[in-house]
Every structure is written in structure tokens, then in C-alpha cells.
N, C-alpha and C positions, 0 to 999 in steps of 0.2 A: 504493499499499499503506500509506496513512494508517491509523492505529489508532483505533478507536472502542471504548469500553467503558462500562459503567454498572452500577448497583445501584438497584434499586427495591423498595420494600416496599408490598405490596397492603393491609396492614392499617394504612397511613398512619403507622406509627411512624417516627421520624426515623432515617435511615442513619448509619453511623459514617463520617465523613469520611476517617478515617485508612484504612478499608478501601480506599477509592477511590484515595487517594494511594499505597497500597501496590501497587495494580495499575500506577499511573503509574511508580513506582520500577522495578518489574520489566521495564518496556518501555524503559528508558534506553538499552540497547545497540543499539536500532534507529535511534538518531540522528534522531529526528523533528525538524521545524522548530518547536520549541516545544510548548507544552501549554496547553490551556484546559479549564476545567471549569465545569459547571452544577450548583448545589446548590440544592435547594428541598425541604426537609423530608424526605419519604419518597423522594425521587429524587435520584440524583447521576449525572451523565454526564461522560465524559472524552473529549477528542479530542486526538490527536497527529497533526498534518499532516505529509505527506511530499509536497512539491510536485513535480509533474512537468509541469504546464502553466501558462501564464501566468494563465489565468483562476483557477486553484486558489489563487493568491497573494492573490486579492481576497476570498476566503471567510472568513467568521467563524463558527466552529462551537463548541459546539452552537448550532443556529439556532432561534429562537422564531418560529414561523409566525403569521399574522394570527389563526388560530383558536385560538391558545394552545398548540398542540402543539409539542413539542421534538423537533428532528431533528438527527441526525449522518448523515454521508454519506462513503463512500469509493468513488470510482469515476471512470470515464471514460466519457462519452456519445459513441457514434459517430454518432447520428442527431440532432445538435443542431439542424440547419437545419430538418428536418421537424417536430420538436417545436415549434420557435418559430413555424413556419407555423400549426400547429394551435392554439397557445396565444395567438398574438397578441403584440403588443409587451410586453415587460417594462420594468420601471422602469430596469434597468441597460442601456446601449447595448451593452455586451459582456457578457452575463451569464454567470456561472460555471455549471458543471454542476450544482452544488448548487442554485443559483437555479432553473434549469430543472426539475430533479427536484422541488423544492419546489412550484413553480406547478403542475406536473403533478399532484402528489398533492392539492393543494388543489382542483383542477378536477375530477379524475376518481376520487379516493380510490384504493383498492387496485387499481382497473382500470388505473391508470396503469403499473403494473409490466410489463404485456405490451408497452407502448409504449417502454420504456426499453432501447435496444439498446446494449450495451457491456458492460464488466466493472465490476460494482458491488455493494455492499452498503449497507443502509441501516437505521437504527434510528429509530423514532418513538414518543415517549411521548405519550399522550392523557390530560391530567389530568382531564378531564370524565368519561371512562369508566373511569379507573383501569386503562388498557390499554396493553401494550407490544406494538409491531409490529416484527417483524424480518424482513428480505427479502434474497434474493440473486439475482444475474443468472441467466440461463436455463441457461448451461453450468456455472456455479459457480466461475468463476476466482478471485473474491474470497471470503474466508472470513468466516464469523461463527458463533461458537459461544455456547452459553447453558446455564445451569444453572437450571432451574425448581424452585422450592420452594413449599410450600403457602402461604407468606406473602409471597413475593417471587421475584425473579429476578435473577441476575448474568449479564452477557454481555460478550464481548470478541471482537475479530478475531484475537487470538493465543491459542491454546489454552494455552500454557505459563503465561501470566499468569493465566488462569481457574483452572488447576489449583492454582497457588500460593496462591490465595485460599480454597481449599476443604480439607476433610479428610474422613476417613472415606469415601473413594471406593473403589469396588469395580471390579474388572476386567470389562470387557465381552467375554464369550467370543465373542459374534457378530462382533465386530470383529476378534478374534484369528483366527477361522476365515476371515473374508475376507482378512485380512492374508496368512496362510499359503497361501491358495489362489490369489488374484489380487489384487483391491483390496477393502477394506472398503466396505459401502454408504455412500453419501454423507451420510446423516443420523447416522452413528455416529461415536463417538470411542473411544478405549481405556477410557473410563470410563462406567460405566452411568448415572451421574448427570449427565453433561455431554453434550449433544447438538449436532449441527450443523445449521443451517438448510439444508434440501435445496435444491439448485439448482432454479430455476423455481418456488419456493414461497415463501409467506410464512407466518410463525407468529404468531398472536395469543395473547398471554398475559394472563390475568385471574387474579383470585384463585382459586387452586386449580385452574385449567384451563389447558391448552395446546392450541390447535387449530391444525392444519396444513393450508393450503389451497394448491392448485395454481393458478398463473395461466398457466403454459405447459407444453405437453407437445409433444414431437417428433411430427409427423404422418407416419408412414412410408408412408402410402398416397397422398400427394400425388406426382404423376408430372410430370416434365418430359420432353417427347418432341419431337425434332426430326427432320428428314428426312435430315440429313447429319452426318458427324462434324464437319465445319468449324463448324457452328452450336453443337454442344456445346462446342467448343474455344473459340470466341468468348466464349461465356457464361462459361466457367470463367475465362478471362483477365480478363474484367471483373471478376468477384467476387473473385478472388485479389488483383488489383492493388488493389481497394478495401479489402480486408482489411488489406493491408500499409500502404496509405496512412493508414488510420484509426489505426494504431499508431505512425506517425511524428509523431503530434501531442504534441510536447513541446518545451520551450525549453531542454532539456539535450541533450548528446551522448548518443547511443544506442550501446550495446554489443550486437552480435548474435553468437550462437554460429555458427561455421563449421567443420563437421566434414569438409567434402569430400562429404558425402552429398547427396542429392537435395532433401531438405526445407529444410535450412538454407541450401544454395546458392541455392535458388529465392527464398527470402526476401530474401537478400543482394542478389542481382541485380536483383530487382524493385524493392527500395528504392532501389538506385543509379539505376536507370532513372527512377523517380518523381522523385527529387531533382534529377536532371539536366534532365528534360524539363518538369516541372511546378513544381519547388521544393517545399520542406516547412519546417515550423516548426522542426524540429531542425536545429542548426547542422552536424552531421556524423554519420556512421554509421561505426564502427570494428567490427572483428571480433576474436573470441576463439577460438583453436583449441587442441586438445590431441591428442596422439597417443602411441603407445608403440611404439617401433621394435623392442622386444624381443618383442611379440606376433606370433606367426607369421602370423596373418590379417590384421593391421592394415596396410592400405595407405593409411590416411587422408592421410598427408603428401603423397603424390603428388597427390591430388585437391585438397588444400588449396592446394598450390603452383600448380597450374593455375588455380584460382579466384583466387588472388592476382595472377597474372601477368595474367589478363584484366582484373581490376579496376585493376591498376597500383598497388596498395597492399597492404603486408604486414600479416598479422594479429599480434596479440599471441599468442605461441605458449607452450605448456606442453608440454615433452617429459617424459613420465612414465617414470620408470626402471623400474617393474615389478620391484623388487628385493625385494619382500616386505612393503611396508608400505602396501598399497592399502586396508587396512581399519584402522579405529581400534578399539582394545580398551578404551579409557578414555572416561569421561564426565566432562569437566572442568566441565561445567555441567549443569543440569537440562534435559532433553530430554523433551518431552511425549509423544512417540509413537516406537515403534521403527522401525529403518531406518537404513541406512548412507549413503544419498544418494550424492553424487558420490564418486569415488575420492579418497583422502586427498591424493594427490600434486597434485590439481587445486585443492583448496580454498584454500590459502594464495596460490597464484599468482592465481587469480581474484579473491580479496579485494583483493590489492594493486592489481590493474588497475582494478577498479570503484571502490574508495575513493580511490585515488591520483589517478585521472583525473576524478573527479567525475561518472561515469555514474550516472544515476538511473533509466533504462529500459533493459531488456534484452529482446531479441527471441529467441524460441525456436522451433525446429521441432517442438515436441511436438504430436502428433495428426496430423502429416502422413502417417506411414505408415497409420494406422487410417482416416483420412477418405479416403485416395486408393486404398485397396484393396490395399495391400501385403500384409497378412496374409489377404486374402479367399481362402477355400477354393473351388476350382473346383467341388467337388462340390455346394456350395451353390448355385451358379450354375445347374448342370445340373438340380438339383431344383426351382429356382424355374421353369425353363422347363417342366417337367413339370406343375407346378400351374397354368401358364397354357395348358396343352393344346398345347404345341409339341413333340410327341415327335420329329419329324424333326430339328429343330434341336438338340434335347437329345442325340439319338444322334450327330449330327456333332460336337458339342462333346465328347462322352464319348470318341469315337474319337480326336479331335485330342489331348486331354489323355493318353490312354493312350499314344499314340505319343511324346509328349513326356516323360512321366514313366517310361515303360517299365513301367507297371502294367497287367496284363491287364484288358480290359473287364469280364470276368466277376467280377473282384474289385472294381472301381470301381463297378459297377451296384449291389450291395447297399449299399455305403457311401453311395452317393448317395441311395438310398431311405430309408436310416436318417435323412438330414437332414429328411425329412417327418414323423418320428415326434415325438411330445410329449417333453418333457425327461426325464421319469422312464425313458423307454426309451433315450433317447440316453445318459443318465448311466450305463446298464449296458453299452451297446454301444461308445460312443466311446472311443478311446485316450486322448485328451486330458482325459477325465473321471476318469482313474485317479488316486486320491489317492496322494501319495508314501507309501512303506512306513513312514517313521519317524514319521508323524502318528498320534497315539493313535486307534484304531479307533472307540471309543465316542464320542469327541469329534467325529470326522469325520462319524459317522452322525447324531449329535444336531443338527449344524449344517449338514447336507446339503452337505458340501464338494464332492462330485462335481458338484452342481448349480452351485456357484459356479465350478468350473473351466470350466464351459460358458458362463460370464457370464450366468447366469440373471437374467431380469427378470420379475418378476410380471406376469400379465395378457396375456402374448403367447405361451403354450405351443403354441397351435394356429393361430398366424399363418403366413402363407406365409414361406418362408425369407428372402426379401430384406427384407420389412418386419421380421421378427423380428431379423435381423442388424443392420439400421439403428438399431433402438432399443437393442440390446445394446451396439453400438459407442459410441453417444453416452453412455449411462449408464456405460460402463466408463471413458471419458474423464473424466466428471463426477467419478466416484470417485477417479480418479487426481489430478486437480487440487485436489480438496477436501482430500487428505491430503498434498499436497507441504509440505515443511518451509519455514520462513521463508527469505527470500533477502536479498542485499545490495542489490538494485535491484528496481524493480517489473517483474514478469514479464509480457510480452505475448505472445499466442499467435495468429498470423494464421490458422493452420488451425482454430482454435476459433471464429472469426468465425461468428456466428449465421447470417447470410444465406448464407455459403459452405457451412456445415454443412447447412442445409436443402436447398441445390441438390445437393450431392454424394450425399445420400441419396435423392433423387428421381430421379436418372438411371438408366438401365438398367444392370444389373451388368456387361454386356459392354462398356460404355464405360470401366470401371475395370480390368477383367481380361479379357485375351485370351490364348490359348494362346502361351506364350513371352514374354508382355509384360504384366508387372504394372504397376499404376498407369498404364494405358494413356493415359487422358485427359490426365493432367498432363504425360507425357512429350510427347504430340502438341502440347499447348497452348503449352509453354514451349520448344519445339525450337529456336527461333531466338534464345532469350535466354541459354541456359546454355552452359558449356564443354562441348566434344564428349566429354571424358573423364567428365564427370559424367553427361552425358545417356545414355551407353551403359554406365555402371558396373553391373555385376552383383554386385559383392561388398559386404559390410557388416561392418566391423570388429567382432570380439568380444573379450571380455576374460577368457576362461576361464583362460588361463595365469597371469595375475597374481594370481588369487585362489588357485589351487593353490600358487603360490609363497609367498603370505602365510600359508596354512595351514601349510606346511612350516617356515617360519621362526618361527612362534608356536605350533607344535603342542603344546608343553609346557603352554602357558597354556590353550589349547583344550580339550586333554585333561582338564585339572583341572576346567574348566567343566562338562563332561559326565560327570564321575563322579557327580555328585549335582545334576543340572540342576534349576533352579527351575521351568523351563517343564514339566517332568515332574511336579513336585509340583502344579502347577496343572491337571495332566491334559491337556496340549496335545501332548506328543511321547513317544514311546518311547525311554527313555534309551540302551538298549544299541543300537537301530538308528540313531539319529541320530548317535551316536559312530561307528558302522560306516560310515555314509555319508560323514561328514566325513573319516574316515581314507582312505577310497577316493579322494575328491577330492584330498586332500593328496598321495597317491601318483600322481596324474596321471590317474585315472579319472573324468573330469568328467561327471556325468550330464546329460541333457537338461534337467532341471529344476533345475539348479544355483542359479539365482537364488532358488528357494523355499528351498534349503538354506541360502543366505546369510541369507534372511530369518529362518529359525529361529535362526541364530547370533546375528543381531542382537536377536531377541526375548529370548533368554537373557541377553545382556549388559544389555539395557534393563531387564528384569524385576529383575535383581540390583540394579541402580542405584536403581530407584524404590522397591524394597522397603527398601533401605539408607536412603533418604531419608524413609521413613515414609509414602509415598503410598498404598501398599498394605500390608496385613498380610502378612508373610512367612509361607508355609505351612510353612516349615521353620525351626527356630531355628539361630542361628549360621551362616547362609550368608553368606560374605563377598561384598561387591560386586565386580564385575569391575575397578573402578578403586579404588585406595587413597585417591583424592581425593574420593570421594563423601562428602558430608556430610549429617548428619541434619537433617531439618526437621520441625517439628510444624505442624499446621493445625487451625483450630477453627471449624467451621461445621456446621450440622445436615444430617442425610442428607435428600436431596431426595425428592420424590414421584415416582411413575411418571407420565410426561406423557401417555400415550396417543397417542404419535406414530405417524402412519401412514407406512408405508415409502414412499420415493421410488421409484416404479415405472418411469416411462417415461424411459426414455430413449424419443519423438522421436528423435528421434534420440538414443538414449541408448547408453551403453556397458556 
């Protein structure tokens, strides 16, 4: 998570060096390993390294290529050896990832991006063409934001720093619709004028123009077919082990989340096995766990202790009190996007562990549920069998699921057939497409929120269910990681490994989901590795109670917020209905969509704060910010042009 930023002027006018330094000052809290700049008339580039590998300590950025182009790079290459074989010997005996990526770009141009496997973001300025190129990895783990203008562009890997350097920003309603429904599209930010480079794309910016090009799209029609379950299991083990091994490449100790759930435990035990049998660059792997003994459904501690016992090592543990302070109602510093993130009880404990013990890399189980079929709807599986003209097998599956769920076949059959309909029809019929009652009706219709609730991706309306679901799953995960807030350590996600992702979307759905057995392939493949309690675990901790208790404790403040909500003035929510929904949750009636309700609360707090700071014009005069500590800020930069950005179309275990 090294930071790169820059300012360029296409009219060749000199940039203000103070503007670049201001961006650097706003990034000081990330504790980078120094700072370096490149200034040359109309171009200024800033690089703040955060070293996580031995090779990264040898890098010098910004890097001037032989061709005269200037490059900054933040990333980890997972296919270094293959790239070196293709490129031939480089000058350095142990080249850094930057050197390999630079050599690949000089050899293949923008075609190199499809060859770079890993988590990365790159910025390249071409002085001969007066052209800036910005690109991100295929899944979008690394961030890269930019603000295009008629006479130039400003860019940065940290959204907050970019916002601080701008003014007269306007709120992006499309982003808010995505945020309240599911996740915003990966090319959006809360600001109309600031965009995100879409995953699997590169952006070319010239004078007055921004062109977005795709270099990778998931191929949902590629199939992996074997004769036996054992062959699928072997293939999964090889790729999952490879995904974990790739993320152990660091000369610092690693901290891994361990919730006692399937995803995190699989990562930890696979990493332990790799370190024991093969060795790894990291000196050690430790774990961090949290649990709430007051939550009625939280049995994480039992499974955490089982995992610790089998490992022979205890985790860093955080016991959450759940006493009514799980959410923060204050913004002590500027936050670029709405969202509560981790529960408040976890944040200080995790910060002390990560910073106090010198961890620079964190492993997360994010994406494990989605990629291994945990939320997969069996109706979709049966519908896919029908499209492949397997009516007998489809009927057998339908009966098996009917017996398991105790839902009559006559009810399941039309629900299954509905999966074959285009999204406008499913948006009317599907229960999960129902927009929350407290969302403003006109706003919901204008931004097709029912489509967003179905994880709509353009271009696959009439695809077979399995192919459509694969693209939607990967697109949703790309949206999620794009909008994750900054963290204390570099986050690495084994389940988002490109090779593993491409394999899991290519196997038959009945490898992932079988009657009474979700994530079947993963369970079978790792049966000999994991503790028995984890292997057969059927529960998953929820956190509904703690949020109801928090609303009870802070109800006076919440009630005042929604007497005249700013989010209603913007046209996002119905004030009486949102207050009514929050009141019901405070009284213990937790709705199924309570996470969206918490998003609406976070949105209200965030809007009050950013309006108080002068980022947006407040639609109502004299509305007080949620935090008395909010400070006013002024900004001075011209309103940007519309970029003509094409939408990114293809496409953890949390509490």
C-alpha cells in the first residue's frame, strides 16, 4: 500500500509545487518509508513507499524509463518467474517488481497489463505524447483515483488526499444508490468529479479527453471439467495453496484474521503448512481474533480456541463488550466516504497489535464466502441445469432441495424459472430486489436500485444463470475492495487470487453447492487440514444485538439526527420512515436488511460532516454536524469536465 500521487497540466503550464506537497502532508498519518518527488515543469509526481518485500527496498521512484516516460508503481507481482522467463535477463540479479513491470511495459506497452498477475496500480507519464496512463490490477485490490480537468489531471491512491486538494465537488447520486443498495460501481466515488480507475482497465488521459480501455475481463464461459470429485479437489488444493503462498512473500511478520470461520481458518492452516514444509520469506505468521460473548449467536470463541489448540499458538484476542458503543457518531478527522467499517471496539485493539508489533501485511478471508459458493442460491443451480437441457437432473435437485428446505416443489419451480428471466422481470418478482421502504421512491427509481440489489452487471441480462452469477460475483467483489477504507497494514486476499478466481467460476455449480452442503468443494479439499469443529461448523456469528444496544444507548442523538436529516434534503431517504425503521431496530425488531439501515445512518453522519467541512454545499442552512469537532475547510480548484467514462461491466468473513 505504497502511495502514489501526481499533478499534470496538459497546457504545459507549470504546476504549483505547494499543491503536491499539500498532498504529501495529508498522507503523513500513513507512516510511509520516506517520500520522493519528481518535478518537471507541468508535471509533478509523488511517491511514498511502504516496504513489504526485500525487493521493494531496492526501488527508487518515480522511475524514469529509457524511453523518457516517468513511472510510479505500487504492487506485488505473483508471477515474477514467468515474466522473467519471457523478458529475459534484466540488469539487476534480483530485480524488484517495479523493474519487472517497467521492463514489461517497455517491451509490450499496454499489452503488458494482462500479463501482470498480482495486486498493483501504476501511473505512467509520457512527455512525448503529453499523456497520462493509469491502470489497476484485474480484481482491483489496489486503489487509484483521479480527477480529470480540461487542462490537466490530479491523481492519488488515497481518495481523502485527492478530495482535500479539490473544491466545488458535487455528490455522486449514482454512488449513493449503489452504497445504499449493495456496493457502488467500481469506477465511482462519492464525488462526481473524482473517479476510480476500474479494475482490469487502464485510463488514458490527454488534453480534454479521458479514454477507458479494458485489458482483462472474466471469461465465465471457460469450463473446467473432470471425471471425478478427487480431480476437482486436487486442482483446488494446488491453486489455493499457491494463492496463500504468494501472499506470504514479505520480510516482515504477518498478521492474519482468525474468526474461527471456514475462510480465515483455511488461510491460517494452509499458511502454517507452507511455512513448515516449504519455508517462506515471512519470519512468522500470527493471528488476531475478536468475539462478543454477549451476542446470542456468537460462538466464535469456541472455534477460535479449537484452531489455536491445533496450531499450538494463541491469537491476539479482542473481546468486544457489546455494551452500546459499537458505532462511532463522531468524525475526529476527515473521512472521504461513508461507512462504519469495523466495530469500534475492535479498532484500537487492532491498531495496537499491528503498529506495536510491526506487522506490515495482513491476510484476510474476504471473498471466501462468495467464491466458494456460500451464498449461492440452489434455484440458480437448478435453472442452469434446465438451460443445459438436463430436466431429469434438475428435477432430482429440485426435489432434494424441497425436502431439505421444506418448501413445496410447486413453489420452488416458478421461483427457479424466474432465474431464467431478464433482470427487469426479476427486479419485479425477486424478494431480494425489494428496495427498503425508507429509501426515497423517486431516487430509487431514477437509479434502478432494484437492479443494484440483484448485483446487476451490464451486458449479461440474457446469459445462462451460472455465467451471469460468475460475472456478478467477481464484479461485486471488485466493487467491495475498491471502496474499502485505508488500513494499518497492506491487506492481502488469497480468495481474490486471479488464478483461483478463474478456476472457481469455471467448475460446475454442483461442485460448490450440494443439498445440505454449501461450499462443498472447499470442504472436501481441505478436510484433512482443518479442525473438525471448523470443518463441520454450520453457524456464523452475527452482530445484530450490539447495534440494537448501540441505538438504545445513543437514541437521543440518533433521534435528533433524523428530525431533519441531511440525507433527506439530498433526496436519498424518507425522513419519517427511516426514523421509524431505526426506532424499531432500537426496540429489538432487527430487520433482515439491517446492514443497509446502518449504511443509511452512516450516510447521514458523513453528509453532516463533509457539509460542515465545506466539501459539499449543504442543502439546508444551519444544520449542525454530527460531531462538534468537525472543522471547516476551504478548497480552491476548478470544476472538472465530464470524462465520458465507460462503466466497468464485467465482472469475508465479516461481522
